[in-house]
C-alpha positions as CSV (number, residue, x, y, z in Angstrom):
1,M,93.8,131.4,78.0
2,I,95.1,134.9,79.1
3,R,96.3,135.6,75.5
4,L,92.7,135.4,74.3
5,L,91.3,138.0,76.7
6,G,90.4,141.2,74.9
7,T,89.8,139.3,71.7
8,A,86.7,138.1,69.9
9,A,87.1,134.6,71.2
10,P,84.0,133.2,73.0
11,V,85.8,132.8,76.3
12,A,87.0,136.4,76.1
13,R,83.6,137.7,75.3
14,A,82.0,135.7,78.2
15,L,84.5,136.8,80.8
16,T,83.8,140.5,80.6
17,T,81.6,140.8,83.8
18,P,82.5,140.5,87.4
19,L,79.9,137.7,87.8
20,M,81.5,135.5,85.0
21,L,85.0,136.1,86.4
22,F,83.7,135.1,89.9
23,L,82.2,131.9,88.6
24,A,85.3,131.0,86.6
25,R,87.5,131.6,89.7
26,T,85.2,129.4,91.8
27,V,85.2,126.6,89.3
28,Y,88.8,126.6,88.3
29,N,90.9,127.9,91.3
30,P,91.9,125.6,94.1
31,R,91.2,126.5,97.7
32,P,94.0,126.6,100.2
33,G,95.1,123.0,100.8
34,E,93.3,121.7,97.8
35,Q,95.1,119.7,95.1
36,T,94.8,121.1,91.5
37,A,94.9,117.7,89.9
38,A,91.3,117.1,90.7
39,L,90.1,120.4,89.2
40,P,89.1,121.0,85.6
41,A,91.6,122.8,83.4
42,P,90.6,126.4,82.6
43,A,92.2,126.0,79.2
44,D,89.2,123.9,78.3
45,L,87.2,127.1,78.1
46,C,89.2,127.9,74.9
47,D,87.9,124.9,73.0
48,P,85.8,126.4,70.1
49,V,84.0,123.1,69.5
50,R,82.8,122.7,73.1
51,F,82.3,126.5,73.6
52,P,81.4,128.0,70.2
53,D,80.0,131.2,71.6
54,P,79.9,133.2,74.8
55,A,76.5,131.8,75.8
56,A,78.0,128.3,75.9
57,V,80.8,129.5,78.2
58,R,78.3,131.2,80.5
59,T,76.0,128.2,80.6
60,H,79.0,126.0,81.5
61,L,80.1,128.3,84.3
62,F,76.6,128.5,85.8
63,D,76.2,124.8,85.6
64,A,79.6,124.2,87.2
65,F,79.3,126.7,90.0
66,V,77.3,124.8,92.7
67,P,79.3,121.6,92.3
68,A,82.5,123.7,92.6
69,A,81.3,125.8,95.5
70,Y,80.3,122.6,97.4
71,R,83.1,120.3,96.4
72,P,84.7,118.6,99.4
73,H,87.4,120.6,101.0
74,P,90.3,118.8,102.6
75,R,90.4,120.9,105.8
76,Y,86.8,122.2,106.1
77,P,84.2,119.6,105.5
78,C,80.8,120.9,104.5
79,R,77.6,119.2,105.7
80,W,76.1,119.9,102.2
81,S,77.0,117.8,99.2
82,P,76.9,119.4,95.7
83,R,73.8,117.4,94.9
84,R,72.0,118.3,98.1
85,A,72.8,122.0,97.5
86,E,71.5,121.8,93.9
87,D,68.3,120.1,95.2
88,A,67.8,122.8,97.8
89,L,68.3,125.6,95.3
90,R,65.7,124.2,93.0
């Protein structure tokens, strides 16, 4: 994916703001002690069929943010589930 940054690829055009970079980091990076096998692969953002334009990438990152931010952590349990957090934000 890094090779696409700075190009006209949809993922590159979407990841040009601090907000989008923050969302991508939250969705795709493991937290300390977290296994990476359970996380989605950031290379998926390079799929031109699934993400044909920057808007599709941005929509995906916004939709994936709350579930990623509230996913269960192996060391620090959260009293909020992703679903409960989404319900509260609505």
